[in-house]
C-alpha positions as CSV (number, residue, x, y, z in Angstrom):
1,X,78.7,-156.9,69.8
2,X,76.8,-156.4,73.0
3,X,78.7,-156.4,76.2
4,X,78.7,-159.6,78.3
5,X,76.2,-159.8,81.1
6,X,75.6,-162.3,83.8
7,X,72.7,-164.6,83.4
8,X,71.4,-164.2,87.0
9,X,67.7,-164.5,86.3
10,X,67.2,-160.7,86.8
11,X,64.7,-159.3,84.3
12,X,64.2,-155.6,83.3
13,X,61.3,-153.6,84.8
14,X,58.3,-152.9,82.7
15,X,58.6,-149.1,83.1
16,X,62.1,-149.1,81.6
17,X,61.7,-150.4,78.0
18,X,65.0,-148.9,77.0
19,X,66.7,-151.2,79.4
20,X,64.8,-154.1,77.7
21,X,66.1,-152.9,74.3
22,X,69.7,-152.7,75.6
23,X,69.7,-156.0,77.5
24,X,68.0,-158.0,74.8
25,X,69.6,-156.3,71.8
26,X,71.2,-159.5,70.4
27,X,72.0,-163.0,71.6
28,X,75.6,-164.0,72.4
29,X,77.7,-164.3,69.2
30,X,79.8,-167.3,68.4
31,X,83.6,-166.6,68.6
32,X,85.1,-166.4,65.2
33,X,88.1,-168.6,64.3
34,X,90.2,-167.8,61.3
35,X,91.7,-171.2,61.1
36,X,90.1,-174.5,60.2
37,X,89.9,-176.7,63.3
38,X,91.4,-179.6,61.3
39,X,94.6,-177.6,60.8
40,X,95.1,-177.0,64.5
41,X,97.3,-179.0,66.8
42,X,95.7,-181.3,69.3
43,X,96.0,-178.7,72.2
44,X,94.6,-175.8,70.1
45,X,91.8,-178.0,68.8
46,X,90.8,-178.8,72.4
47,X,90.8,-175.1,73.3
48,X,88.7,-174.3,70.2
49,X,86.1,-176.9,71.0
50,X,86.0,-175.7,74.7
51,X,85.3,-172.1,73.6
52,X,82.7,-173.4,71.2
53,X,80.9,-175.5,73.8
54,X,80.9,-172.5,76.2
55,X,79.3,-170.4,73.5
56,X,76.5,-173.0,73.0
57,X,75.9,-173.2,76.7
58,X,75.7,-169.4,77.0
59,X,73.4,-169.2,74.0
60,X,71.0,-171.9,75.3
61,X,70.8,-170.1,78.7
62,X,70.1,-166.9,76.9
63,X,67.2,-168.3,75.0
64,X,65.9,-170.1,78.0
65,X,65.8,-166.8,80.1
66,X,64.2,-165.0,77.2
67,X,61.5,-167.5,76.8
68,X,60.8,-167.5,80.5
69,X,60.6,-163.7,80.5
70,X,58.0,-163.6,77.7
71,X,56.0,-166.4,79.2
72,X,55.7,-164.3,82.4
73,X,54.7,-161.2,80.4
74,X,52.2,-163.1,78.4
75,X,50.7,-164.5,81.6
76,X,50.2,-160.9,82.8
77,X,48.8,-159.8,79.4
78,X,51.5,-157.3,78.7
79,X,53.6,-158.6,75.8
80,X,52.9,-155.4,73.7
81,X,54.1,-157.2,70.6
82,X,57.8,-157.3,71.7
83,X,57.9,-161.1,71.2
84,X,57.1,-161.0,67.5
85,X,59.5,-158.2,66.9
86,X,62.3,-159.9,68.8
87,X,61.7,-163.2,66.9
88,X,61.7,-161.5,63.5
89,X,64.8,-159.5,64.4
90,X,66.9,-162.4,65.5
91,X,65.8,-165.3,63.2
92,X,68.5,-164.5,60.7
93,X,71.1,-163.7,63.4
94,X,71.0,-167.2,65.0
95,X,74.4,-168.8,64.9
96,X,74.8,-171.6,62.3
97,X,74.6,-175.1,63.5
98,X,77.9,-177.0,64.0
99,X,79.2,-178.3,60.7
100,X,80.9,-181.6,60.7
101,X,84.4,-181.7,59.2
102,X,84.3,-182.3,55.5
103,X,85.6,-185.6,54.5
104,X,87.8,-185.8,51.5
105,X,86.0,-187.8,48.8
106,X,87.8,-190.6,47.3
107,X,87.7,-190.7,43.6
108,X,86.3,-194.0,42.4
109,X,88.0,-195.7,39.6
110,X,85.6,-196.0,36.7
111,X,84.8,-199.6,36.0
112,X,84.6,-200.6,32.4
113,X,81.0,-201.0,31.2
114,X,81.4,-204.7,30.4
115,X,77.8,-205.4,29.9
116,X,77.2,-202.4,27.6
117,X,80.3,-203.2,25.6
118,X,79.3,-206.9,25.3
119,X,75.8,-205.8,24.1
120,X,77.3,-203.5,21.5
121,X,79.5,-206.3,20.3
122,X,76.6,-208.6,20.0
123,X,74.6,-206.1,17.9
124,X,77.6,-205.4,15.7
125,X,78.2,-209.1,15.3
126,X,74.6,-209.7,14.4
127,X,74.6,-207.0,11.8
128,X,77.7,-208.4,10.2
129,X,76.3,-211.9,10.3
130,X,73.1,-210.7,8.6
131,X,75.1,-208.9,5.9
132,X,77.5,-211.8,5.3
133,X,75.1,-214.6,6.2
134,X,75.7,-218.0,7.6
135,X,76.0,-221.1,5.4
136,X,73.4,-223.8,6.1
137,X,74.9,-226.8,7.8
138,X,72.9,-229.9,8.3
139,X,73.1,-232.8,10.6
140,X,75.2,-235.0,8.3
141,X,78.4,-236.5,9.6
142,X,81.8,-236.4,7.9
143,X,84.6,-234.1,6.9
144,X,83.1,-231.0,5.3
145,X,84.5,-228.7,2.6
146,X,84.9,-225.2,4.0
147,X,82.3,-222.8,2.6
148,X,80.3,-225.4,0.7
149,X,76.6,-226.1,1.3
150,X,74.0,-228.2,-0.5
151,X,70.3,-227.4,-0.3
152,X,67.4,-229.5,-1.6
153,X,64.9,-227.5,-3.8
154,X,61.6,-229.2,-4.6
155,X,58.4,-228.2,-6.4
156,X,55.2,-229.7,-5.0
157,X,52.5,-230.6,-7.4
158,X,49.0,-229.2,-7.2
159,X,47.6,-232.4,-5.6
160,X,49.9,-231.8,-2.6
161,X,51.2,-235.4,-2.8
162,X,53.7,-235.6,-5.6
163,X,56.7,-233.5,-6.4
164,X,57.0,-232.2,-10.0
165,X,60.8,-231.5,-9.7
166,X,63.6,-232.1,-7.2
167,X,67.0,-230.3,-7.4
168,X,70.1,-230.3,-5.4
169,X,71.7,-226.8,-5.4
170,X,75.3,-226.7,-4.2
171,X,77.0,-223.3,-3.5
172,X,80.7,-222.5,-3.0
173,X,81.5,-219.5,-0.8
174,X,85.1,-219.1,-1.9
175,X,84.8,-219.6,-5.7
176,X,81.1,-218.5,-5.9
177,X,80.4,-221.6,-7.9
178,X,76.8,-222.7,-8.4
179,X,75.9,-226.3,-9.4
180,X,72.3,-227.7,-9.9
181,X,71.7,-231.4,-9.9
182,X,68.4,-232.8,-11.1
183,X,67.0,-235.9,-9.3
184,X,64.6,-237.7,-11.6
185,X,61.2,-238.4,-10.0
186,X,61.2,-242.1,-11.0
187,X,64.2,-242.9,-8.9
188,X,63.8,-245.6,-6.2
189,X,65.7,-246.2,-3.0
190,X,68.0,-249.2,-3.3
191,X,66.6,-250.7,0.0
192,X,63.0,-249.8,-0.8
193,X,62.0,-250.5,-4.4
194,X,58.4,-249.6,-3.7
195,X,59.1,-245.9,-2.9
196,X,59.5,-243.5,-5.8
197,X,61.2,-240.1,-5.3
198,X,58.2,-238.1,-6.5
199,X,56.0,-239.9,-4.0
200,X,58.2,-239.6,-0.9
201,X,56.7,-236.2,0.1
202,X,53.1,-237.4,0.1
203,X,53.8,-240.8,1.6
204,X,55.5,-239.1,4.6
205,X,52.4,-237.0,5.2
206,X,53.3,-233.7,3.4
207,X,54.3,-230.5,5.1
208,X,57.3,-230.6,7.4
209,X,57.1,-234.5,7.9
210,X,56.9,-234.9,4.1
211,X,59.9,-232.6,3.7
212,X,61.9,-234.7,6.2
213,X,60.8,-238.0,4.4
214,X,62.0,-236.5,1.0
215,X,65.3,-235.4,2.6
216,X,65.9,-238.9,3.9
217,X,65.2,-240.6,0.5
218,X,67.5,-238.0,-1.2
219,X,70.2,-238.8,1.3
220,X,70.0,-242.5,0.4
221,X,70.3,-241.7,-3.3
222,X,73.1,-239.2,-2.9
223,X,75.1,-241.0,-0.2
224,X,75.1,-237.8,1.9
225,X,72.5,-235.7,3.7
226,X,71.7,-232.2,2.2
227,X,72.1,-229.3,4.5
228,X,68.6,-228.0,4.2
229,X,65.4,-227.9,2.1
230,X,63.2,-225.4,0.4
231,X,59.8,-226.6,-0.9
232,X,57.5,-224.5,-3.1
233,X,54.2,-225.2,-4.8
234,X,53.6,-224.6,-8.4
235,X,51.6,-221.4,-7.9
236,X,54.4,-219.9,-5.7
237,X,57.1,-220.7,-8.3
238,X,54.9,-219.4,-11.1
239,X,54.5,-216.1,-9.1
240,X,58.3,-216.0,-8.6
241,X,58.8,-216.6,-12.4
242,X,56.4,-213.7,-13.1
243,X,58.3,-211.4,-10.8
244,X,61.6,-212.3,-12.5
245,X,60.3,-212.3,-16.1
246,X,57.8,-209.4,-15.7
247,X,54.1,-209.6,-16.0
248,X,54.3,-212.5,-18.4
249,X,55.0,-215.9,-16.8
250,X,57.0,-218.5,-18.6
251,X,56.2,-221.3,-16.1
252,X,58.4,-222.8,-13.4
253,X,61.5,-224.9,-14.1
254,X,61.2,-228.7,-14.1
255,X,64.7,-229.6,-15.3
256,X,68.2,-228.7,-14.2
257,X,68.9,-226.6,-17.3
258,X,65.6,-224.7,-16.8
259,X,66.4,-224.2,-13.1
260,X,69.9,-222.8,-14.1
261,X,68.3,-220.4,-16.6
262,X,65.8,-219.3,-13.9
263,X,68.6,-218.6,-11.4
264,X,70.5,-216.6,-14.0
265,X,67.5,-214.4,-14.6
266,X,66.8,-214.0,-10.9
267,X,70.3,-212.8,-10.0
268,X,71.1,-210.9,-13.1
269,X,71.8,-207.2,-12.7
270,X,68.5,-206.2,-14.3
271,X,66.4,-208.2,-11.7
272,X,68.2,-207.1,-8.5
273,X,65.3,-204.8,-7.6
274,X,63.0,-207.9,-7.6
275,X,64.9,-209.6,-4.7
276,X,62.9,-207.9,-1.9
277,X,59.6,-209.1,-3.4
278,X,61.1,-212.6,-4.0
279,X,62.2,-212.7,-0.4
280,X,58.7,-211.8,0.9
281,X,57.3,-214.5,-1.3
282,X,59.8,-217.1,-0.2
283,X,59.2,-216.2,3.5
284,X,55.4,-216.6,3.4
285,X,54.7,-219.2,0.7
286,X,57.4,-221.9,1.2
287,X,58.2,-224.8,3.5
288,X,61.9,-224.6,4.6
289,X,64.3,-225.2,7.5
290,X,66.6,-222.4,6.4
291,X,67.0,-219.2,8.4
292,X,67.1,-215.6,7.2
293,X,70.9,-215.6,7.5
294,X,71.1,-218.8,5.4
295,X,69.2,-217.0,2.7
296,X,71.5,-214.0,3.0
297,X,74.5,-216.2,2.6
298,X,73.0,-218.0,-0.4
299,X,72.0,-214.7,-2.1
300,X,75.5,-213.3,-1.6
301,X,77.0,-216.3,-3.3
302,X,74.5,-216.3,-6.1
303,X,74.9,-212.5,-6.7
304,X,78.7,-212.9,-6.9
305,X,78.6,-216.0,-9.1
306,X,79.1,-215.9,-12.9
307,X,75.9,-217.0,-14.6
308,X,77.9,-218.4,-17.5
309,X,79.7,-220.9,-15.3
310,X,76.6,-222.4,-13.5
311,X,76.7,-226.2,-14.0
312,X,73.6,-228.3,-14.6
313,X,73.6,-232.1,-14.3
314,X,71.2,-235.1,-14.0
315,X,71.8,-237.8,-11.4
316,X,72.6,-240.9,-13.5
317,X,70.5,-244.0,-12.9
318,X,70.3,-247.6,-13.9
319,X,67.4,-250.1,-14.3
320,X,67.2,-252.9,-11.8
321,X,65.1,-256.0,-12.4
322,X,64.3,-258.2,-9.4
323,X,63.9,-262.0,-9.4
324,X,60.1,-261.7,-9.6
325,X,60.4,-259.5,-12.7
326,X,59.8,-256.2,-11.0
327,X,61.8,-253.4,-12.6
328,X,62.7,-250.1,-11.1
329,X,65.2,-247.4,-11.6
330,X,67.8,-246.4,-9.0
331,X,71.1,-244.4,-8.9
332,X,74.1,-245.7,-10.8
333,X,76.7,-245.6,-8.1
334,X,79.7,-246.0,-10.4
335,X,78.7,-243.2,-12.8
336,X,77.5,-241.0,-10.0
337,X,80.5,-241.2,-7.8
338,X,82.7,-238.7,-9.6
339,X,79.8,-236.4,-10.3
340,X,78.6,-236.4,-6.6
341,X,82.1,-235.4,-5.4
342,X,81.5,-231.9,-6.8
343,X,78.1,-231.6,-5.2
344,X,78.6,-233.1,-1.8
345,X,79.5,-230.8,1.1
346,X,81.4,-233.7,2.5
347,X,84.6,-235.4,1.4
348,X,83.5,-238.7,-0.2
């Protein structure tokens, strides 16, 4: 370390360059402290900062005098390159700037990722729901049987007005029981003798409004509202029959017994590979208010059911003759009461 020298403003003479080298050899160095200032006592800390401030004051005066010296030499045109050499020599020796005391970082407690966990639970719940399915539940009122749903299945005629066949399919989740009830097309509502069941779809306008009109009439005949509907035209059902039976189509079912046989073939072990193609057909060529998860639930019940125990029935009816001689057929309430208890999703 160079010896201390007073900063009196005296500068070396130009003919004594060795004095220049000795005098300007290096700037004042910062006093070294072996202890961290934060570990000192209050008195020692004050002394440390006093020595440090004195060092910065001496360093600033040193550089101020050096800059003034070179400014005068440059004004006389006699710098001789000493300025560049000096700057290059002492750029790396400049004392480091004052470092602020390091603060101890507090460890933050990790908060649980509530949103991420909730999102994962929703995804997992959705996958489970899609695999297990959700039973269709309609807007009917009353005490329901747990795990039982009834869906209306109708085949629309080629004219788009009449229905060739109407079935009520009831599924049991716990026992995997399947029941198919045929509703004859010549049935009339008790409060509207002029409306036949096979004309309700066309009278209501067809499409979704026609499906709702058919649902309302069936609700009057059954004394309960079905949980949903699935309407197909003859061509779509013929295509489904062809998928199930192979290239040769045997026609679509029009009676309860034929519908039962059709369901047995659809969900037999040999036709399980046809289910994806049937699903695409049902999704694009049908009118329904059922969701994909409703179909998953129905398919799961049908797959687990025993084809030999599928029941097929026909809604019993009676002939009514009015005072003006008009005759029409409607449901026989006494005969149908016991039968409908096994089809209704509600406690009758």
